[in-house]
C-alpha positions, 0 to 999 in steps of 0.5 A, spaced: 848 759 583 847 766 585 841 768 588 838 775 587 839 776 594 846 774 593 847 779 587 844 785 591 848 783 597 855 783 593 853 790 589 851 793 596 858 791 599 861 794 593 858 800 593 859 801 600 866 799 600 867 804 594 864 810 598 868 808 604 875 808 600 872 815 596 873 811 590 869 816 585 871 812 579 869 805 582 862 808 584 861 811 577 863 804 574 858 801 578 852 806 577 853 807 570 856 801 567 855 795 571 850 790 568 847 789 574 843 794 578 846 797 584 842 798 590 843 806 591 840 806 598 845 801 600 847 801 607 853 799 611 854 793 614 851 795 621 845 798 617 846 805 619 850 809 614 847 810 607 852 810 601 850 818 600 852 819 608 859 816 607 860 820 601 857 826 604 862 825 610 868 825 605 866 831 602 865 827 595 861 832 591 861 827 584 859 821 588 854 825 591 851 827 584 852 820 582 848 817 587 842 822 587 842 822 579 844 815 578 843 812 571 836 815 569 834 809 565 836 804 571 835 808 577 829 813 575 828 815 582 836 816 585 837 815 592 833 817 598 837 823 600 833 824 606 834 817 609 836 817 616 842 814 620 841 810 627 841 817 630 836 820 625 841 824 621 841 825 614 846 826 609 845 834 609 846 834 616 853 830 616 855 834 610 853 841 614 857 838 620 863 836 616 863 843 613 863 841 606 860 847 602 861 843 595 856 837 598 851 842 602 851 846 595 849 840 591 844 837 596 841 844 596 841 845 588 838 838 587 833 840 591 831 845 587 832 841 580 828 835 583 823 839 587 817 834 584 821 828 586 821 828 594 826 822 594 831 827 591 829 833 595 834 835 601 829 837 607 832 842 610 827 842 616 828 835 618 831 834 625 835 828 628 833 824 634 835 830 639 831 835 635 838 838 632 837 841 625 842 841 619 843 849 621 845 847 628 850 842 625 852 847 620 853 852 626 858 847 629 862 846 623 864 854 624 864 855 616 860 861 615 859 859 608 855 853 609 851 856 614 849 862 609 848 856 603 843 853 608 840 860 609 839 862 602 838 855 599 844 857 595 840 863 592 841 871 594 841 873 601 834 876 600 831 869 599 833 866 606 825 866 608 823 861 603 828 856 604 824 852 609 830 853 615 827 855 621 832 859 624 829 859 631 828 851 632 830 849 638 833 842 640 832 837 646 836 842 650 832 848 648 838 850 644 838 854 638 843 855 632 844 862 635 845 860 642 850 855 639 854 860 635 854 865 641 856 859 646 862 857 641 864 864 640 863 864 632 861 871 631 861 871 623 855 866 624 852 870 629 851 876 625 849 871 619 843 868 623 841 875 626 841 877 619 836 871 617 831 873 623 834 869 629 833 871 636 
């Protein structure tokens, strides 16, 4: 006979495998129609990446939405969007690094939509174990639209200062988003950062 722990482990594995395969239909079926609860904060076999991080890496907006929103009757809290991997990275940082504007925008939009639910609000000021922020990861993606989305929270350009993004944050090597963009020669991103007050 299966124990509760056995069921949890089976559902965890199914969810992680579906996310790794980028199988939107299977994730949707697991979350919305399964009679057994799926652990939305499930991690891979190494206990490192969450299902949300895997979906963010793949750039699958629909899976990201399903994990954050879930089925409101079975999963009223959704997954924890600020969960960290073994290096302190969040799903937002991973999506920024990959340059997936659709996922970054979704995480930022959900931030406004669920501002009273801290588990569902992407924290743009979080730092990884090396002091890097989502903005620093976005710069490395060389996608100006991702950088712009972070600076504006997906709103108008004039609202950059309200987003909680510290454009002058320094990592463990004292590098800033601006110094990284300058070193890499990403002139459009340098311009955006300076417009946002980076120095």
